[in-house]
Phi, psi and omega in degrees: 000144178290140179240156180213109181277116177289142182283159181299327173297319180296318185294313180305312175302313180299313178295327179295322175297320177300321184290319177300323177300317179302316180297315184294320184294331175293318179297320188288328181302317179304317181293318183293326176298339184253359184296141181247159177214158172294152178305165187298333179300337184270356185244134179297140180265142178228134177266111180304138175054025178217192182281148180289144174297153183299324188271011179301136179085354178261014174292152186295145180269121184281121181264329180199153172231114190053242184261002183268117177285144178244090186285341177207157185291341179291336181276344185302317183302315183297318181292323180293331182293351178273357180234160177246158182297144185099339175297147173257121182236157175268119184247132170256117185233158176255123176227117172062041177063021174238144177268123178237139176248131185208156174272131182233137174268119186288141180264176177282132175289321182241132171277176178296322175300316182300313181295315180295327179292317184296315180299312183295310184292316177298317177291338169298312180297321181297311177297322179295322180297319181290322175301316183293316185289338180265307188285326187245029184295343182271357183272150178289345183262355187304312179295318176294319178297313176308318178298316185297315185287316178293322175299323174289323174298322180294313176306324183278312188282334182253034168304157189293145170227203181276120185296334187284355180288320186241174177289162175300327175292320179291319177300318182297317182293322179297313181289324176296311180302317177301310184296318178301323180290314180293337176276325180277340182301316176302314178300317181296316178302314178295319178298321178303320185288346178269348184240359175238137359286344180218157184291143176272157179300149179302329183301316184286327186285003173296342179284348181288311184309323173304320183294315179291328173299318178293321178296318184294322178297316181296321180291319178302316180288325177298309181309309181297315184294317176300320172302315179300318188282321188267329187243340181255349178075020179288132176302144182300325186287349176267007181231177179252020183297311184298313181298327180299322183275316191275344176245298189295308182300313179300318179293323178293314176306317180295313181293321176302316178292323175297312177300320177300311178297317177299323179292318179289326175296319179296324179297314184299330182275337184255348180282135183273332186279119182303324181296314183291324178298321180296318180299316179300318184291324180297316176302313178307311180303319181297320182284315185294315181270359172252266182300326184291317173302316177300325177296314188277344179254339180242303189288306182304306177301326178292329179281312190279316186260339179091002176212161182258146190281339177220169177299131182299319186289320178296317182292340180295335179291337173296336179294336181295343172302328184297297177299331177294311182284334174291320178300318175299314179298314180299324183294342183265011178302122179307326183290320179293320180298316183292327177291322180297314182300315182297318178295326178290325182287324179295328179286000000 
């Protein structure tokens, strides 16, 4: 396998970025603790692993909150991020073809369990990313795998919270870091499938640039919209920022993960060495029972049905399968095994 020894400076810069991420995550936890949501009556109920309640989808349609119009349900989370739980807001809602105005006390978006889950799972990914960049720094895949893991950690740790906790500049940086990660993550996943366990020919890797170009375009649009939202005072319903996230980015991530699984399956069928084939299958298990489960129970239903089949916090625990299975695959590195045997013979 081709190796690339990262310099001490490169590793130091990478670890510094990881440390900065921890600082941002601490800021975001304070925002998540204050995040608000509408009472349960406004949200469709789903019975996990069972039949859906008859009244699903019959929750009242929110038309506006105070002076903020809600043209679509996708824009509701951004408007709610301007409030903290416990606030009383004036809600205009549509019930049985009638418009009703009422005062509503906002509930907490995240429970203590939800926040602790975000912190725990995000830090597992963060620690695994640090492990990869230090322990496997000589491998050609180390940088991309580190990017995959850290991008997932950002997605978990920097989930949306109450914008009033921090300044506009801090919120802008938090959201830009989050948006950058979720746009690059699909490209990183697909890229990883081309260089693990060994590099693919450059001819086949021509499929990668379009993904990075798409990620660059998405980051550019997010940057433009965030500038408009936080510094120019543009209402969210006058932009396509929410649609960019709830539809375009989720669809891109789903397609990228399916392409990643297909590429790893192709590698498993074409690799002749049994050891490398086993490593591919361990990675496949991590993706299929981790991110892919999350996609089909959270992202895909949210796009198609308008609601998630299971609790987002509970489903995030399925993501832990990825670092666990990846760690198992990395432990099977033939180079490490040969080193272990050599040291055993010397002793």
